[in-house]
mmCIF file as gemmi writes it, N, C-alpha and C atoms, coordinates in Angstrom:
data_model
loop_
_atom_site.group_PDB
_atom_site.id
_atom_site.type_symbol
_atom_site.label_atom_id
_atom_site.label_alt_id
_atom_site.label_comp_id
_atom_site.label_asym_id
_atom_site.label_entity_id
_atom_site.label_seq_id
_atom_site.pdbx_PDB_ins_code
_atom_site.Cartn_x
_atom_site.Cartn_y
_atom_site.Cartn_z
_atom_site.occupancy
_atom_site.B_iso_or_equiv
_atom_site.pdbx_formal_charge
_atom_site.auth_seq_id
_atom_site.auth_asym_id
_atom_site.pdbx_PDB_model_num
ATOM 1 N N . MET Axp A 1 ? 6.675 9.435 -7.015 1 0 ? 1 A 1
ATOM 2 C CA . MET Axp A 1 ? 6.155 8.531 -6.004 1 0 ? 1 A 1
ATOM 3 C C . MET Axp A 1 ? 6.274 9.226 -4.658 1 0 ? 1 A 1
ATOM 4 N N . SER Axp A 2 ? 5.268 9.103 -3.86 1 0 ? 2 A 1
ATOM 5 C CA . SER Axp A 2 ? 5.259 9.78 -2.569 1 0 ? 2 A 1
ATOM 6 C C . SER Axp A 2 ? 6.138 9.059 -1.552 1 0 ? 2 A 1
ATOM 7 N N . GLU Axp A 3 ? 7.249 9.704 -1.216 1 0 ? 3 A 1
ATOM 8 C CA . GLU Axp A 3 ? 8.132 9.127 -0.191 1 0 ? 3 A 1
ATOM 9 C C . GLU Axp A 3 ? 7.411 9.081 1.145 1 0 ? 3 A 1
ATOM 10 N N . HIS Axp A 4 ? 6.544 10.074 1.387 1 0 ? 4 A 1
ATOM 11 C CA . HIS Axp A 4 ? 5.786 10.074 2.644 1 0 ? 4 A 1
ATOM 12 C C . HIS Axp A 4 ? 4.916 8.822 2.735 1 0 ? 4 A 1
ATOM 13 N N . ALA Axp A 5 ? 4.228 8.499 1.666 1 0 ? 5 A 1
ATOM 14 C CA . ALA Axp A 5 ? 3.382 7.3 1.68 1 0 ? 5 A 1
ATOM 15 C C . ALA Axp A 5 ? 4.233 6.056 1.881 1 0 ? 5 A 1
ATOM 16 N N . LEU Axp A 6 ? 5.338 5.97 1.163 1 0 ? 6 A 1
ATOM 17 C CA . LEU Axp A 6 ? 6.19 4.785 1.273 1 0 ? 6 A 1
ATOM 18 C C . LEU Axp A 6 ? 6.807 4.639 2.658 1 0 ? 6 A 1
ATOM 19 N N . SER Axp A 7 ? 6.925 5.729 3.391 1 0 ? 7 A 1
ATOM 20 C CA . SER Axp A 7 ? 7.494 5.64 4.742 1 0 ? 7 A 1
ATOM 21 C C . SER Axp A 7 ? 6.596 4.863 5.694 1 0 ? 7 A 1
ATOM 22 N N . HIS Axp A 8 ? 5.362 4.621 5.293 1 0 ? 8 A 1
ATOM 23 C CA . HIS Axp A 8 ? 4.431 3.852 6.119 1 0 ? 8 A 1
ATOM 24 C C . HIS Axp A 8 ? 4.565 2.345 5.908 1 0 ? 8 A 1
ATOM 25 N N . VAL Axp A 9 ? 5.342 1.941 4.913 1 0 ? 9 A 1
ATOM 26 C CA . VAL Axp A 9 ? 5.517 0.516 4.62 1 0 ? 9 A 1
ATOM 27 C C . VAL Axp A 9 ? 6.835 0.04 5.224 1 0 ? 9 A 1
ATOM 28 N N . LEU Axp A 10 ? 6.745 -1.036 5.997 1 0 ? 10 A 1
ATOM 29 C CA . LEU Axp A 10 ? 7.927 -1.624 6.623 1 0 ? 10 A 1
ATOM 30 C C . LEU Axp A 10 ? 8.048 -3.086 6.23 1 0 ? 10 A 1
ATOM 31 N N . ILE Axp A 11 ? 9.267 -3.59 6.267 1 0 ? 11 A 1
ATOM 32 C CA . ILE Axp A 11 ? 9.519 -5.017 6.063 1 0 ? 11 A 1
ATOM 33 C C . ILE Axp A 11 ? 10.404 -5.474 7.207 1 0 ? 11 A 1
ATOM 34 N N . ASP Axp A 12 ? 9.911 -6.456 7.933 1 0 ? 12 A 1
ATOM 35 C CA . ASP Axp A 12 ? 10.648 -7.007 9.074 1 0 ? 12 A 1
ATOM 36 C C . ASP Axp A 12 ? 10.526 -8.52 8.973 1 0 ? 12 A 1
ATOM 37 N N . PRO Axp A 13 ? 11.639 -9.234 8.853 1 0 ? 13 A 1
ATOM 38 C CA . PRO Axp A 13 ? 11.566 -10.688 8.703 1 0 ? 13 A 1
ATOM 39 C C . PRO Axp A 13 ? 10.884 -11.383 9.882 1 0 ? 13 A 1
ATOM 40 N N . ASN Axp A 14 ? 10.755 -10.691 11 1 0 ? 14 A 1
ATOM 41 C CA . ASN Axp A 14 ? 10.124 -11.277 12.186 1 0 ? 14 A 1
ATOM 42 C C . ASN Axp A 14 ? 8.643 -10.963 12.311 1 0 ? 14 A 1
ATOM 43 N N . ARG Axp A 15 ? 8.103 -10.213 11.382 1 0 ? 15 A 1
ATOM 44 C CA . ARG Axp A 15 ? 6.672 -9.881 11.409 1 0 ? 15 A 1
ATOM 45 C C . ARG Axp A 15 ? 6.045 -10.279 10.085 1 0 ? 15 A 1
ATOM 46 N N . PHE Axp A 16 ? 4.881 -10.868 10.148 1 0 ? 16 A 1
ATOM 47 C CA . PHE Axp A 16 ? 4.106 -11.223 8.952 1 0 ? 16 A 1
ATOM 48 C C . PHE Axp A 16 ? 4.919 -12.037 7.95 1 0 ? 16 A 1
ATOM 49 N N . ASN Axp A 17 ? 5.762 -12.914 8.452 1 0 ? 17 A 1
ATOM 50 C CA . ASN Axp A 17 ? 6.604 -13.756 7.591 1 0 ? 17 A 1
ATOM 51 C C . ASN Axp A 17 ? 7.419 -12.949 6.591 1 0 ? 17 A 1
ATOM 52 N N . GLY Axp A 18 ? 7.8 -11.753 6.976 1 0 ? 18 A 1
ATOM 53 C CA . GLY Axp A 18 ? 8.623 -10.919 6.108 1 0 ? 18 A 1
ATOM 54 C C . GLY Axp A 18 ? 7.863 -10.144 5.049 1 0 ? 18 A 1
ATOM 55 N N . GLU Axp A 19 ? 6.529 -10.254 5.048 1 0 ? 19 A 1
ATOM 56 C CA . GLU Axp A 19 ? 5.738 -9.501 4.063 1 0 ? 19 A 1
ATOM 57 C C . GLU Axp A 19 ? 5.736 -8.021 4.415 1 0 ? 19 A 1
ATOM 58 N N . PRO Axp A 20 ? 5.725 -7.152 3.414 1 0 ? 20 A 1
ATOM 59 C CA . PRO Axp A 20 ? 5.614 -5.721 3.686 1 0 ? 20 A 1
ATOM 60 C C . PRO Axp A 20 ? 4.299 -5.443 4.417 1 0 ? 20 A 1
ATOM 61 N N . TYR Axp A 21 ? 4.367 -4.581 5.415 1 0 ? 21 A 1
ATOM 62 C CA . TYR Axp A 21 ? 3.17 -4.251 6.184 1 0 ? 21 A 1
ATOM 63 C C . TYR Axp A 21 ? 3.115 -2.754 6.448 1 0 ? 21 A 1
ATOM 64 N N . ILE Axp A 22 ? 1.958 -2.307 6.903 1 0 ? 22 A 1
ATOM 65 C CA . ILE Axp A 22 ? 1.748 -0.894 7.185 1 0 ? 22 A 1
ATOM 66 C C . ILE Axp A 22 ? 2.134 -0.609 8.629 1 0 ? 22 A 1
ATOM 67 N N . ARG Axp A 23 ? 3.014 0.343 8.802 1 0 ? 23 A 1
ATOM 68 C CA . ARG Axp A 23 ? 3.524 0.732 10.124 1 0 ? 23 A 1
ATOM 69 C C . ARG Axp A 23 ? 2.367 0.96 11.112 1 0 ? 23 A 1
ATOM 70 N N . ASP Axp A 24 ? 2.554 0.474 12.324 1 0 ? 24 A 1
ATOM 71 C CA . ASP Axp A 24 ? 1.603 0.668 13.431 1 0 ? 24 A 1
ATOM 72 C C . ASP Axp A 24 ? 0.231 0.052 13.178 1 0 ? 24 A 1
ATOM 73 N N . THR Axp A 25 ? 0.15 -0.92 12.273 1 0 ? 25 A 1
ATOM 74 C CA . THR Axp A 25 ? -1.109 -1.646 12.053 1 0 ? 25 A 1
ATOM 75 C C . THR Axp A 25 ? -0.791 -3.133 11.973 1 0 ? 25 A 1
ATOM 76 N N . ARG Axp A 26 ? -1.827 -3.922 11.853 1 0 ? 26 A 1
ATOM 77 C CA . ARG Axp A 26 ? -1.663 -5.36 11.644 1 0 ? 26 A 1
ATOM 78 C C . ARG Axp A 26 ? -2.061 -5.746 10.221 1 0 ? 26 A 1
ATOM 79 N N . PHE Axp A 27 ? -1.897 -4.818 9.306 1 0 ? 27 A 1
ATOM 80 C CA . PHE Axp A 27 ? -2.279 -5.047 7.92 1 0 ? 27 A 1
ATOM 81 C C . PHE Axp A 27 ? -1.049 -5.12 7.03 1 0 ? 27 A 1
ATOM 82 N N . THR Axp A 28 ? -1.036 -6.145 6.172 1 0 ? 28 A 1
ATOM 83 C CA . THR Axp A 28 ? 0.033 -6.234 5.183 1 0 ? 28 A 1
ATOM 84 C C . THR Axp A 28 ? -0.386 -5.457 3.931 1 0 ? 28 A 1
ATOM 85 N N . VAL Axp A 29 ? 0.603 -5.114 3.145 1 0 ? 29 A 1
ATOM 86 C CA . VAL Axp A 29 ? 0.337 -4.458 1.867 1 0 ? 29 A 1
ATOM 87 C C . VAL Axp A 29 ? -0.548 -5.362 1.02 1 0 ? 29 A 1
ATOM 88 N N . ARG Axp A 30 ? -0.258 -6.651 1.037 1 0 ? 30 A 1
ATOM 89 C CA . ARG Axp A 30 ? -1.047 -7.605 0.249 1 0 ? 30 A 1
ATOM 90 C C . ARG Axp A 30 ? -2.529 -7.563 0.64 1 0 ? 30 A 1
ATOM 91 N N . GLU Axp A 31 ? -2.82 -7.509 1.935 1 0 ? 31 A 1
ATOM 92 C CA . GLU Axp A 31 ? -4.22 -7.485 2.377 1 0 ? 31 A 1
ATOM 93 C C . GLU Axp A 31 ? -4.952 -6.259 1.836 1 0 ? 31 A 1
ATOM 94 N N . ILE Axp A 32 ? -4.294 -5.13 1.886 1 0 ? 32 A 1
ATOM 95 C CA . ILE Axp A 32 ? -4.925 -3.904 1.385 1 0 ? 32 A 1
ATOM 96 C C . ILE Axp A 32 ? -5.124 -3.984 -0.124 1 0 ? 32 A 1
ATOM 97 N N . LEU Axp A 33 ? -4.11 -4.451 -0.841 1 0 ? 33 A 1
ATOM 98 C CA . LEU Axp A 33 ? -4.238 -4.575 -2.294 1 0 ? 33 A 1
ATOM 99 C C . LEU Axp A 33 ? -5.322 -5.577 -2.674 1 0 ? 33 A 1
ATOM 100 N N . GLU Axp A 34 ? -5.448 -6.656 -1.916 1 0 ? 34 A 1
ATOM 101 C CA . GLU Axp A 34 ? -6.5 -7.636 -2.195 1 0 ? 34 A 1
ATOM 102 C C . GLU Axp A 34 ? -7.883 -7.026 -1.996 1 0 ? 34 A 1
ATOM 103 N N . MET Axp A 35 ? -8.046 -6.209 -0.951 1 0 ? 35 A 1
ATOM 104 C CA . MET Axp A 35 ? -9.343 -5.557 -0.741 1 0 ? 35 A 1
ATOM 105 C C . MET Axp A 35 ? -9.671 -4.648 -1.919 1 0 ? 35 A 1
ATOM 106 N N . LEU Axp A 36 ? -8.688 -3.884 -2.377 1 0 ? 36 A 1
ATOM 107 C CA . LEU Axp A 36 ? -8.901 -3.009 -3.532 1 0 ? 36 A 1
ATOM 108 C C . LEU Axp A 36 ? -9.21 -3.825 -4.784 1 0 ? 36 A 1
ATOM 109 N N . ALA Axp A 37 ? -8.492 -4.916 -4.982 1 0 ? 37 A 1
ATOM 110 C CA . ALA Axp A 37 ? -8.7 -5.765 -6.163 1 0 ? 37 A 1
ATOM 111 C C . ALA Axp A 37 ? -10.084 -6.407 -6.166 1 0 ? 37 A 1
ATOM 112 N N . ARG Axp A 38 ? -10.642 -6.642 -4.979 1 0 ? 38 A 1
ATOM 113 C CA . ARG Axp A 38 ? -11.992 -7.211 -4.885 1 0 ? 38 A 1
ATOM 114 C C . ARG Axp A 38 ? -13.074 -6.15 -5.061 1 0 ? 38 A 1
ATOM 115 N N . GLY Axp A 39 ? -12.638 -4.92 -5.337 1 0 ? 39 A 1
ATOM 116 C CA . GLY Axp A 39 ? -13.61 -3.871 -5.623 1 0 ? 39 A 1
ATOM 117 C C . GLY Axp A 39 ? -14.009 -3.016 -4.44 1 0 ? 39 A 1
ATOM 118 N N . ARG Axp A 40 ? -13.353 -3.212 -3.304 1 0 ? 40 A 1
ATOM 119 C CA . ARG Axp A 40 ? -13.666 -2.382 -2.145 1 0 ? 40 A 1
ATOM 120 C C . ARG Axp A 40 ? -13.15 -0.971 -2.392 1 0 ? 40 A 1
ATOM 121 N N . SER Axp A 41 ? -13.95 0.008 -2.047 1 0 ? 41 A 1
ATOM 122 C CA . SER Axp A 41 ? -13.5 1.393 -2.178 1 0 ? 41 A 1
ATOM 123 C C . SER Axp A 41 ? -12.632 1.756 -0.978 1 0 ? 41 A 1
ATOM 124 N N . THR Axp A 42 ? -11.86 2.799 -1.141 1 0 ? 42 A 1
ATOM 125 C CA . THR Axp A 42 ? -11.046 3.277 -0.024 1 0 ? 42 A 1
ATOM 126 C C . THR Axp A 42 ? -11.932 3.589 1.172 1 0 ? 42 A 1
ATOM 127 N N . GLU Axp A 43 ? -13.065 4.23 0.922 1 0 ? 43 A 1
ATOM 128 C CA . GLU Axp A 43 ? -13.978 4.585 2.005 1 0 ? 43 A 1
ATOM 129 C C . GLU Axp A 43 ? -14.477 3.347 2.744 1 0 ? 43 A 1
ATOM 130 N N . GLU Axp A 44 ? -14.818 2.298 2.005 1 0 ? 44 A 1
ATOM 131 C CA . GLU Axp A 44 ? -15.281 1.057 2.644 1 0 ? 44 A 1
ATOM 132 C C . GLU Axp A 44 ? -14.183 0.427 3.489 1 0 ? 44 A 1
ATOM 133 N N . ILE Axp A 45 ? -12.987 0.405 2.962 1 0 ? 45 A 1
ATOM 134 C CA . ILE Axp A 45 ? -11.868 -0.185 3.702 1 0 ? 45 A 1
ATOM 135 C C . ILE Axp A 45 ? -11.628 0.589 4.99 1 0 ? 45 A 1
ATOM 136 N N . LEU Axp A 46 ? -11.611 1.908 4.902 1 0 ? 46 A 1
ATOM 137 C CA . LEU Axp A 46 ? -11.368 2.731 6.086 1 0 ? 46 A 1
ATOM 138 C C . LEU Axp A 46 ? -12.487 2.588 7.11 1 0 ? 46 A 1
ATOM 139 N N . GLU Axp A 47 ? -13.716 2.489 6.638 1 0 ? 47 A 1
ATOM 140 C CA . GLU Axp A 47 ? -14.858 2.333 7.544 1 0 ? 47 A 1
ATOM 141 C C . GLU Axp A 47 ? -14.799 0.994 8.277 1 0 ? 47 A 1
ATOM 142 N N . ASP Axp A 48 ? -14.433 -0.052 7.568 1 0 ? 48 A 1
ATOM 143 C CA . ASP Axp A 48 ? -14.396 -1.392 8.161 1 0 ? 48 A 1
ATOM 144 C C . ASP Axp A 48 ? -13.141 -1.654 8.988 1 0 ? 48 A 1
ATOM 145 N N . HIS Axp A 49 ? -12.11 -0.865 8.777 1 0 ? 49 A 1
ATOM 146 C CA . HIS Axp A 49 ? -10.828 -1.089 9.465 1 0 ? 49 A 1
ATOM 147 C C . HIS Axp A 49 ? -10.307 0.242 10.014 1 0 ? 49 A 1
ATOM 148 N N . PRO Axp A 50 ? -10.888 0.692 11.137 1 0 ? 50 A 1
ATOM 149 C CA . PRO Axp A 50 ? -10.561 2.014 11.684 1 0 ? 50 A 1
ATOM 150 C C . PRO Axp A 50 ? -9.078 2.313 11.921 1 0 ? 50 A 1
ATOM 151 N N . PRO Axp A 51 ? -8.208 1.331 12.16 1 0 ? 51 A 1
ATOM 152 C CA . PRO Axp A 51 ? -6.804 1.721 12.328 1 0 ? 51 A 1
ATOM 153 C C . PRO Axp A 51 ? -6.183 2.289 11.051 1 0 ? 51 A 1
ATOM 154 N N . LEU Axp A 52 ? -6.775 1.968 9.903 1 0 ? 52 A 1
ATOM 155 C CA . LEU Axp A 52 ? -6.208 2.424 8.632 1 0 ? 52 A 1
ATOM 156 C C . LEU Axp A 52 ? -6.63 3.858 8.331 1 0 ? 52 A 1
ATOM 157 N N . ARG Axp A 53 ? -5.719 4.582 7.665 1 0 ? 53 A 1
ATOM 158 C CA . ARG Axp A 53 ? -5.983 5.948 7.232 1 0 ? 53 A 1
ATOM 159 C C . ARG Axp A 53 ? -5.768 6.013 5.716 1 0 ? 53 A 1
ATOM 160 N N . PRO Axp A 54 ? -6.256 7.062 5.074 1 0 ? 54 A 1
ATOM 161 C CA . PRO Axp A 54 ? -6.082 7.155 3.618 1 0 ? 54 A 1
ATOM 162 C C . PRO Axp A 54 ? -4.63 7.002 3.162 1 0 ? 54 A 1
ATOM 163 N N . VAL Axp A 55 ? -3.69 7.544 3.919 1 0 ? 55 A 1
ATOM 164 C CA . VAL Axp A 55 ? -2.284 7.433 3.532 1 0 ? 55 A 1
ATOM 165 C C . VAL Axp A 55 ? -1.819 5.98 3.529 1 0 ? 55 A 1
ATOM 166 N N . HIS Axp A 56 ? -2.437 5.124 4.327 1 0 ? 56 A 1
ATOM 167 C CA . HIS Axp A 56 ? -2.062 3.711 4.35 1 0 ? 56 A 1
ATOM 168 C C . HIS Axp A 56 ? -2.475 3.018 3.048 1 0 ? 56 A 1
ATOM 169 N N . ILE Axp A 57 ? -3.644 3.384 2.541 1 0 ? 57 A 1
ATOM 170 C CA . ILE Axp A 57 ? -4.101 2.808 1.269 1 0 ? 57 A 1
ATOM 171 C C . ILE Axp A 57 ? -3.17 3.29 0.152 1 0 ? 57 A 1
ATOM 172 N N . GLN Axp A 58 ? -2.845 4.58 0.18 1 0 ? 58 A 1
ATOM 173 C CA . GLN Axp A 58 ? -1.919 5.135 -0.805 1 0 ? 58 A 1
ATOM 174 C C . GLN Axp A 58 ? -0.559 4.458 -0.696 1 0 ? 58 A 1
ATOM 175 N N . ALA Axp A 59 ? -0.115 4.184 0.513 1 0 ? 59 A 1
ATOM 176 C CA . ALA Axp A 59 ? 1.188 3.543 0.72 1 0 ? 59 A 1
ATOM 177 C C . ALA Axp A 59 ? 1.226 2.155 0.093 1 0 ? 59 A 1
ATOM 178 N N . ALA Axp A 60 ? 0.151 1.391 0.257 1 0 ? 60 A 1
ATOM 179 C CA . ALA Axp A 60 ? 0.103 0.049 -0.326 1 0 ? 60 A 1
ATOM 180 C C . ALA Axp A 60 ? 0.191 0.127 -1.85 1 0 ? 60 A 1
ATOM 181 N N . ALA Axp A 61 ? -0.561 1.056 -2.441 1 0 ? 61 A 1
ATOM 182 C CA . ALA Axp A 61 ? -0.529 1.212 -3.896 1 0 ? 61 A 1
ATOM 183 C C . ALA Axp A 61 ? 0.843 1.704 -4.36 1 0 ? 61 A 1
ATOM 184 N N . ALA Axp A 62 ? 1.412 2.654 -3.642 1 0 ? 62 A 1
ATOM 185 C CA . ALA Axp A 62 ? 2.723 3.192 -4.007 1 0 ? 62 A 1
ATOM 186 C C . ALA Axp A 62 ? 3.799 2.116 -3.91 1 0 ? 62 A 1
ATOM 187 N N . PHE Axp A 63 ? 3.703 1.272 -2.901 1 0 ? 63 A 1
ATOM 188 C CA . PHE Axp A 63 ? 4.674 0.191 -2.751 1 0 ? 63 A 1
ATOM 189 C C . PHE Axp A 63 ? 4.578 -0.767 -3.936 1 0 ? 63 A 1
ATOM 190 N N . ALA Axp A 64 ? 3.357 -1.109 -4.334 1 0 ? 64 A 1
ATOM 191 C CA . ALA Axp A 64 ? 3.172 -2.024 -5.465 1 0 ? 64 A 1
ATOM 192 C C . ALA Axp A 64 ? 3.745 -1.423 -6.748 1 0 ? 64 A 1
ATOM 193 N N . VAL Axp A 65 ? 3.501 -0.148 -6.98 1 0 ? 65 A 1
ATOM 194 C CA . VAL Axp A 65 ? 4.027 0.511 -8.177 1 0 ? 65 A 1
ATOM 195 C C . VAL Axp A 65 ? 5.55 0.542 -8.139 1 0 ? 65 A 1
ATOM 196 N N . THR Axp A 66 ? 6.108 0.849 -6.981 1 0 ? 66 A 1
ATOM 197 C CA . THR Axp A 66 ? 7.563 0.885 -6.843 1 0 ? 66 A 1
ATOM 198 C C . THR Axp A 66 ? 8.171 -0.477 -7.144 1 0 ? 66 A 1
ATOM 199 N N . LEU Axp A 67 ? 7.536 -1.523 -6.646 1 0 ? 67 A 1
ATOM 200 C CA . LEU Axp A 67 ? 8.019 -2.878 -6.9 1 0 ? 67 A 1
ATOM 201 C C . LEU Axp A 67 ? 7.96 -3.208 -8.39 1 0 ? 67 A 1
ATOM 202 N N . LEU Axp A 68 ? 6.861 -2.846 -9.043 1 0 ? 68 A 1
ATOM 203 C CA . LEU Axp A 68 ? 6.739 -3.078 -10.487 1 0 ? 68 A 1
ATOM 204 C C . LEU Axp A 68 ? 7.782 -2.284 -11.268 1 0 ? 68 A 1
ATOM 205 N N . GLU Axp A 69 ? 8.017 -1.049 -10.85 1 0 ? 69 A 1
ATOM 206 C CA . GLU Axp A 69 ? 9.027 -0.238 -11.53 1 0 ? 69 A 1
ATOM 207 C C . GLU Axp A 69 ? 10.403 -0.879 -11.425 1 0 ? 69 A 1
ATOM 208 N N . LYS Axp A 70 ? 10.713 -1.428 -10.27 1 0 ? 70 A 1
ATOM 209 C CA . LYS Axp A 70 ? 12.013 -2.076 -10.087 1 0 ? 70 A 1
ATOM 210 C C . LYS Axp A 70 ? 12.139 -3.314 -10.966 1 0 ? 70 A 1
ATOM 211 N N . GLN Axp A 71 ? 11.025 -4.015 -11.158 1 0 ? 71 A 1
ATOM 212 C CA . GLN Axp A 71 ? 11.06 -5.235 -11.965 1 0 ? 71 A 1
ATOM 213 C C . GLN Axp A 71 ? 10.989 -4.957 -13.459 1 0 ? 71 A 1
ATOM 214 N N . HIS Axp A 72 ? 10.243 -3.922 -13.841 1 0 ? 72 A 1
ATOM 215 C CA . HIS Axp A 72 ? 9.967 -3.706 -15.262 1 0 ? 72 A 1
ATOM 216 C C . HIS Axp A 72 ? 10.396 -2.342 -15.78 1 0 ? 72 A 1
ATOM 217 N N . GLY Axp A 73 ? 11.021 -1.547 -14.967 1 0 ? 73 A 1
ATOM 218 C CA . GLY Axp A 73 ? 11.455 -0.215 -15.389 1 0 ? 73 A 1
ATOM 219 C C . GLY Axp A 73 ? 10.423 0.841 -15.078 1 0 ? 73 A 1
ATOM 220 N N . SER Axp A 74 ? 10.898 2.047 -14.947 1 0 ? 74 A 1
ATOM 221 C CA . SER Axp A 74 ? 10.039 3.177 -14.598 1 0 ? 74 A 1
ATOM 222 C C . SER Axp A 74 ? 9.356 3.734 -15.842 1 0 ? 74 A 1
ATOM 223 N N . HIS Axp A 75 ? 8.135 4.195 -15.676 1 0 ? 75 A 1
ATOM 224 C CA . HIS Axp A 75 ? 7.376 4.825 -16.752 1 0 ? 75 A 1
ATOM 225 C C . HIS Axp A 75 ? 6.776 6.111 -16.214 1 0 ? 75 A 1
ATOM 226 N N . ALA Axp A 76 ? 6.716 7.116 -17.037 1 0 ? 76 A 1
ATOM 227 C CA . ALA Axp A 76 ? 6.175 8.404 -16.609 1 0 ? 76 A 1
ATOM 228 C C . ALA Axp A 76 ? 4.742 8.27 -16.117 1 0 ? 76 A 1
ATOM 229 N N . ALA Axp A 77 ? 3.976 7.352 -16.693 1 0 ? 77 A 1
ATOM 230 C CA . ALA Axp A 77 ? 2.578 7.188 -16.295 1 0 ? 77 A 1
ATOM 231 C C . ALA Axp A 77 ? 2.446 6.769 -14.84 1 0 ? 77 A 1
ATOM 232 N N . SER Axp A 78 ? 3.458 6.136 -14.301 1 0 ? 78 A 1
ATOM 233 C CA . SER Axp A 78 ? 3.368 5.675 -12.913 1 0 ? 78 A 1
ATOM 234 C C . SER Axp A 78 ? 3.306 6.837 -11.937 1 0 ? 78 A 1
ATOM 235 N N . GLU Axp A 79 ? 3.707 8.011 -12.365 1 0 ? 79 A 1
ATOM 236 C CA . GLU Axp A 79 ? 3.645 9.185 -11.495 1 0 ? 79 A 1
ATOM 237 C C . GLU Axp A 79 ? 2.22 9.705 -11.349 1 0 ? 79 A 1
ATOM 238 N N . ARG Axp A 80 ? 1.308 9.187 -12.151 1 0 ? 80 A 1
ATOM 239 C CA . ARG Axp A 80 ? -0.075 9.653 -12.095 1 0 ? 80 A 1
ATOM 240 C C . ARG Axp A 80 ? -0.947 8.656 -11.345 1 0 ? 80 A 1
ATOM 241 N N . LEU Axp A 81 ? -0.574 8.352 -10.128 1 0 ? 81 A 1
ATOM 242 C CA . LEU Axp A 81 ? -1.376 7.453 -9.303 1 0 ? 81 A 1
ATOM 243 C C . LEU Axp A 81 ? -2.665 8.142 -8.889 1 0 ? 81 A 1
ATOM 244 N N . PRO Axp A 82 ? -3.749 7.394 -8.769 1 0 ? 82 A 1
ATOM 245 C CA . PRO Axp A 82 ? -4.988 8.015 -8.287 1 0 ? 82 A 1
ATOM 246 C C . PRO Axp A 82 ? -4.836 8.417 -6.829 1 0 ? 82 A 1
ATOM 247 N N . GLU Axp A 83 ? -5.506 9.484 -6.456 1 0 ? 83 A 1
ATOM 248 C CA . GLU Axp A 83 ? -5.511 9.906 -5.054 1 0 ? 83 A 1
ATOM 249 C C . GLU Axp A 83 ? -6.509 9.053 -4.29 1 0 ? 83 A 1
ATOM 250 N N . PHE Axp A 84 ? -6.126 8.636 -3.123 1 0 ? 84 A 1
ATOM 251 C CA . PHE Axp A 84 ? -7.011 7.827 -2.281 1 0 ? 84 A 1
ATOM 252 C C . PHE Axp A 84 ? -7.495 8.643 -1.118 1 0 ? 84 A 1
């Protein structure tokens, strides 16, 4: 898992009701994951939301995988995340 990508995710109980968010943006991890789940490509997300960079999309995905690993255990396949 990319520690660099994860360094872009912050949790502050005083911001976004404590939801994980992307450093120096107004986007939560959930918002980015929802855009991806609705079929938006990384390129579309970046075009529509200029403050975001590719590493931010990767950070949201990496955070979700890390959370799943903590809940359900680590699997070697999780190391093969798609590049964004």
